[in-house]
Each structure stands twice: as C-alpha cells, then as structure tokens.
C-alpha positions in Angstrom: -45.2 -12.9 5.8 -47.5 -9.9 6.0 -46.4 -6.3 6.4 -46.5 -5.1 10.0 -45.8 -1.4 10.5 -46.3 -1.9 14.2 -42.8 -3.4 14.4 -40.0 -1.0 15.5 -38.0 -0.1 12.4 -34.6 -1.7 12.1 -31.7 0.6 13.0 -29.5 0.5 9.9 -25.7 0.3 10.2 -25.0 3.5 8.2 -26.2 7.1 8.5 -29.1 8.0 6.3 -28.1 11.2 4.4 -31.1 12.3 2.3 -31.1 16.0 1.8 -27.5 16.6 2.7 -25.5 18.6 0.2 -22.0 17.3 -0.7 -19.4 18.8 1.7 -15.8 17.7 1.1 -12.3 18.8 0.6 -9.5 18.3 -2.0 -6.2 16.9 -0.8 -3.0 15.6 -2.3 -3.4 12.0 -3.2 0.0 10.8 -1.8 -0.2 12.7 1.4 -3.7 11.3 2.0 -2.5 7.7 2.2 -2.1 6.2 5.6 -1.2 2.6 6.4 -1.7 1.3 9.9 -0.7 -2.1 11.1 -3.6 -3.2 13.2 -2.6 -6.8 14.0 0.2 -9.2 13.5 1.9 -12.4 14.7 4.0 -11.2 17.7 7.7 -11.5 17.1 8.0 -13.4 20.4 5.8 -16.2 18.9 8.4 -16.6 16.1 11.1 -17.0 18.7 9.1 -19.9 20.3 8.0 -21.9 17.3 10.0 -20.9 14.1 13.3 -22.8 14.9 11.4 -26.1 15.6 9.4 -25.6 12.4 12.3 -24.9 10.0 14.5 -27.7 11.5 11.8 -30.4 11.7 13.1 -32.1 8.5 16.2 -33.3 10.3 15.0 -33.8 13.8 14.5 -37.2 15.5 11.8 -35.6 17.7 10.3 -32.2 18.0 12.7 -29.6 19.3 11.3 -27.1 21.8 14.4 -25.5 23.3 16.8 -23.3 21.5 19.4 -20.7 22.4 18.6 -17.1 21.7 21.4 -17.0 19.1 19.8 -19.9 17.2 16.4 -18.4 17.4 17.5 -15.2 15.7 19.7 -17.0 13.2 16.8 -19.3 12.1 14.5 -16.3 11.8 17.0 -14.5 9.6 17.4 -17.6 7.4 13.6 -18.0 7.1 13.1 -14.3 6.2 15.9 -14.5 3.6 14.6 -17.7 2.0 17.5 -19.8 3.2 15.3 -22.4 4.8 11.7 -23.8 4.4 9.7 -20.9 2.8 6.4 -22.3 4.0 7.1 -20.8 7.5 6.5 -17.3 6.0 2.9 -18.4 5.4 2.3 -18.8 9.1 3.3 -15.2 9.8 0.4 -12.8 9.3 -0.1 -9.1 9.2 -3.4 -7.1 9.0 -3.4 -3.4 7.8 -5.9 -0.6 7.6 -5.2 1.3 4.5 -6.8 4.7 4.4 -7.0 7.6 1.9 -6.6 5.6 -1.3 -8.5 6.4 -4.5 -10.7 4.0 -6.4 -7.8 3.4 -8.8 -5.5 2.5 -6.0 -8.2 0.0 -4.8 -8.1 -1.8 -8.1 -4.3 -2.3 -7.7 -4.6 -3.5 -4.2 -7.3 -6.1 -4.7 -5.5 -7.7 -7.6 -3.5 -9.6 -5.0 -5.8 -12.5 -4.6 -3.8 -14.1 -1.8 -4.8 -11.2 0.4 -8.0 -11.1 2.5 -10.0 -7.9 2.3 -12.7 -6.0 4.1 -13.9 -3.2 1.9 -15.5 0.2 2.5 -18.2 -0.3 -0.1 -19.9 2.2 -2.4 -23.4 0.8 -2.7 -24.3 0.6 1.0 -23.9 4.2 2.1 -23.6 7.8 0.9 -20.4 9.0 -0.7 -21.3 12.7 -0.8 -18.8 13.8 1.7 -15.7 11.7 0.8 -12.4 13.6 0.5 -11.3 14.0 -3.1 -7.7 13.3 -3.9 -5.6 15.2 -6.4 -2.2 14.2 -7.9 0.6 16.7 -7.6 0.9 17.1 -11.4 -2.7 18.4 -11.5 -2.1 20.6 -8.4 0.7 22.1 -10.4 -1.5 22.9 -13.4 -3.9 25.7 -12.4 -5.9 25.6 -15.6 -6.6 21.9 -15.2 -7.0 21.9 -11.4 -9.9 24.3 -11.6 -11.8 22.1 -14.1 -10.9 19.0 -12.1 -12.5 20.5 -9.0 -15.5 21.8 -10.9 -16.3 18.4 -12.5 -15.8 16.6 -9.2 -18.2 19.0 -7.5 -20.8 18.6 -10.3 -20.6 14.9 -10.2 -21.1 14.9 -6.4 -24.1 17.3 -6.7 -25.7 15.1 -9.4 -25.1 12.0 -7.3 -26.8 13.6 -4.2 -29.7 15.0 -6.3 -30.4 11.6 -7.9 -30.4 9.9 -4.5 -32.6 12.6 -3.0 -35.2 12.0 -5.7 -35.8 8.6 -4.1 -36.4 7.3 -7.5 -32.8 6.4 -8.2 -30.9 4.1 -5.8 -27.5 4.6 -4.3 -26.5 1.5 -6.4 -27.3 3.3 -9.6 -26.4 6.9 -8.7 -22.8 5.9 -7.7 -21.9 5.3 -11.4 -21.6 9.1 -11.9 -18.8 9.4 -9.3 -15.2 10.1 -10.2 -12.4 7.6 -9.2 -10.9 10.3 -7.0 -13.0 9.9 -3.8 -10.9 8.3 -1.1 -11.6 4.9 0.5 -10.3 2.7 3.3 -9.7 -1.0 3.2 -8.5 -3.7 5.6 -6.0 -6.1 4.0 -4.6 -9.2 5.7 -1.8 -11.4 4.3 1.0 -13.7 5.1 4.5 -12.3 5.2 5.4 -14.4 2.2 2.7 -12.7 0.1 3.4 -9.3 1.6 7.0 -9.4 0.5 5.9 -10.2 -3.0 3.4 -7.4 -3.0 5.8 -4.8 -1.7 8.6 -5.8 -4.1 6.2 -5.5 -7.0 4.6 -2.2 -6.0 7.7 -0.2 -5.1 8.6 -0.3 -8.8 8.9 3.3 -9.9 9.0 2.7 -13.7 5.7 0.8 -14.0 3.7 1.3 -10.9 2.0 4.6 -9.9 3.4 6.7 -7.1 0.5 5.8 -4.8 1.5 2.1 -5.0 5.1 3.0 -4.1 3.8 4.9 -1.0 1.7 1.9 0.0 4.7 -0.4 -0.2 7.0 1.9 1.7 4.5 2.5 4.5 3.7 -1.3 4.8 7.4 -2.2 5.1 8.1 0.5 7.6 5.1 -0.7 9.7 6.5 -4.2 9.7 10.0 -3.1 10.7 8.5 -1.1 13.5 7.3 -4.3 15.2 9.9 -6.8 13.9 13.6 -6.1 14.4 14.4 -7.1 10.8 15.1 -3.8 9.0 18.9 -4.6 8.9 18.1 -7.7 6.8 17.3 -5.4 3.8 14.4 -7.6 2.8 13.0 -4.7 0.8 15.2 -2.3 -1.2 13.6 1.1 -1.9 16.0 1.4 -4.8 15.4 -2.0 -6.3 15.7 -2.0 -10.1 12.6 -2.5 -12.2 13.6 -5.8 -13.8 10.3 -6.3 -15.7 10.7 -2.8 -17.2 14.4 -3.5 -18.0 13.6 -6.8 -19.8 10.6 -5.6 -21.7 11.2 -1.9 -22.6 12.7 -2.8 -26.0 10.6 -5.8 -27.0 7.3 -4.0 -28.0 5.2 -5.6 -25.3 5.4 -3.0 -22.5 3.8 0.3 -21.8 6.8 2.5 -21.7 5.9 5.7 -19.9 9.1 7.3 -18.7 12.9 7.3 -19.2 14.7 4.8 -16.9 15.8 6.2 -13.5 19.3 5.5 -12.3 18.5 2.2 -10.6 16.9 0.9 -13.8 19.1 2.5 -16.5 20.7 -0.9 -17.4 19.9 -1.1 -21.2 20.3 0.9 -24.3 17.3 3.0 -25.2 15.9 5.6 -27.6 14.1 8.7 -26.3 11.2 7.9 -28.7 10.8 4.5 -27.0 8.7 6.2 -24.4 5.3 7.9 -24.2 6.8 10.8 -22.3 10.2 12.2 -23.2 11.2 12.6 -19.6 11.6 11.0 -16.2 8.6 10.3 -14.0 9.2 13.2 -11.7 9.6 15.5 -14.7 6.0 14.9 -15.7 4.6 16.9 -12.9 2.3 19.6 -14.2 2.4 22.7 -16.4 3.7 25.0 -13.8 5.8 22.7 -11.6 7.8 24.4 -8.9 11.5 24.2 -8.4 13.0 21.6 -6.1 12.0 18.2 -5.0 8.5 16.8 -5.8 6.2 15.7 -3.0 7.0 12.1 -3.9 10.8 12.7 -3.7 10.4 14.4 -0.4 8.3 11.6 1.0 10.7 8.9 -0.3 13.7 10.7 1.4 11.8 10.8 4.7 11.0 7.0 4.4 14.6 6.2 3.7 15.7 8.2 6.7 13.1 6.4 8.8 14.3 3.0 7.5 17.9 3.8 8.4 16.8 4.5 12.0 14.9 1.2 12.1 18.0 -0.6 10.9 20.1 0.9 13.8 17.3 0.0 16.2 17.2 -3.6 15.0 20.9 -4.1 15.4 20.8 -2.7 18.9 17.9 -4.9 19.9 19.7 -8.0 18.7 22.9 -7.1 20.5 20.9 -6.6 23.7 18.8 -9.8 23.2 21.7 -12.1 22.7 24.2 -12.2 25.5 27.9 -12.0 24.7 28.3 -15.6 26.1 25.8 -16.9 23.5 27.5 -15.1 20.7 30.8 -17.0 21.3 
C-alpha cells in the first residue's frame, strides 16, 4: 500500500524519550524487591470443589456436600501430598514481581511451567530505570564509586546512541548493565509454586534475591489461604543438593555450610570463599546483622503471626460440634 502522511499518526503504547538524559537512583537490590499477589483461586472455591475432586476415585457418584471438618481435612491432605496431587494443578496464583535485576529475571524464567508477562527492553527506553546494588558492594566504598560511575556511563552512552536516531533501541540496549530493575508478571499452579519456592529458598546455592522472592511469595499465599500452620515451606530447610554434592567435584561450592546444611564432613579449601555467605559482605562491612539477616528475621516473625491467624480461623470456621 502507498505511504499516506495524511493519516493521523498511531499513538504508540510507550513514551517516546528522545533527548532525555538518564535520571535514576541507586538502591539496595534486596530492599527493592516487591512481590504482590494480584490474583488467585479463592480459598472458598477450594472448600466447594476440592473434597469431591480428591475423593472421586472411591465415590459411586459425585459428592457435592461435605462437612466443614472434612473440607478442611481434605484441603490439608491435598496440600501435604497425602491425596491426589493433580488437584494442586487447579489452584492458581498470579504475582507481580517488581524491582528485580536482569540476573534475577534469568532465574525466574527458568521455571518453564510458569506463565510470564515481561517488561521488555527493546520496546521502550530504559534510561531512567532504578539501578540495584548488592549490600556487599554498598559496604565497599572503593568499588561502589566505580560501580556507580560505570553504570552512569553506560546509561549515558545508551541514551546518546538512541538520540542519534541511527542506532535503534534494540541495538543500544546491549551496552546496559544487568543492574537495572524490572517487573514481571508470573502465574503458576500451586504445585509448581511449591517446587519453585523450595528450590529458591536454598541459601547455599541460590542468590539472596532468590531467597527474598521465595519468602515473599509464600507469605503472600499465606495471607489469603489459612495454611501457614501446615509448614509447607520451611525457611530453614537444609540444602540437600548442596549437602549431597559438595564433596563430589560436580558442584560450585561458594560458602561454608550454614547450620541447617552442616551435615557432612568438609575441608575449608573445598570452597571458593573461606567463609559463610553473610561473611562475604564487602571490604568495610559494618557490625551486626546484614540486611538479608534482618529481612529474614522479619519474614519469620510475619510467618509466625500468620500461623496463629490460620489456627484461629480454622477454630472459628469449624464448630465444636463438627470437631467431635
């Protein structure tokens, strides 16, 4: 078809930012992560259909009426893999995950059973994105200054190349660091989420940012489902992969085993760093707890509160007569 400049130009879905100089801030990478549960299968729906689903194998005809006690018992059995596990595939959660670095994105999207909607890099300007900084670099003034300078230089070159209008956003983005933050939507069944969280809360192999994602996801689920008292996720779960492989020559041993994973004999020289993960925290690390340790303590406290709430809710939901 011929060119027709009499047509009204299409309004593009993103801002056009030619001529804008990069304007952004540096923040701690862990404190920048924010997980929000935006949609989920309502718990009331589980009460209605789950007992019939998990008991169908033995039923002469579909069951549609259950006592409150049986509803809760069957839900607990399903969540603890004591009945048909396929029911967990019908329970879905969708999260908005904000503030993660490009490196964190690569870990997230490895889970191919999730569905994603990505904040992409080639369809819009990235000049103003927040830059995240690990605590160890924050605690190293001589490296922090260089870290910031190089990030600023990369952003400036990125903007200058785009402003030339001879280099596309698609090409210019290759100069950017991995430290600009992103948001993603991630949707998954409860079955897949449990697997993801159990893998990513590993403190021996996974990065701290993965741990924070797992903690926040689980707490978000426990906010809307009264299941915290079932201990489906243990924040102090041992790193069994690390335990099994640390001495076989086929593992990237970074740090000494923490208390929850110190279940094998080891040599200090087995590891890349002769120290525990929280010890490797910069050249001028302050006294006291690290940011990660403080956040983990806060999450544990929140989880204990949710456990009490879950027990109270169940006591109120099931009458004394039905408990007999």
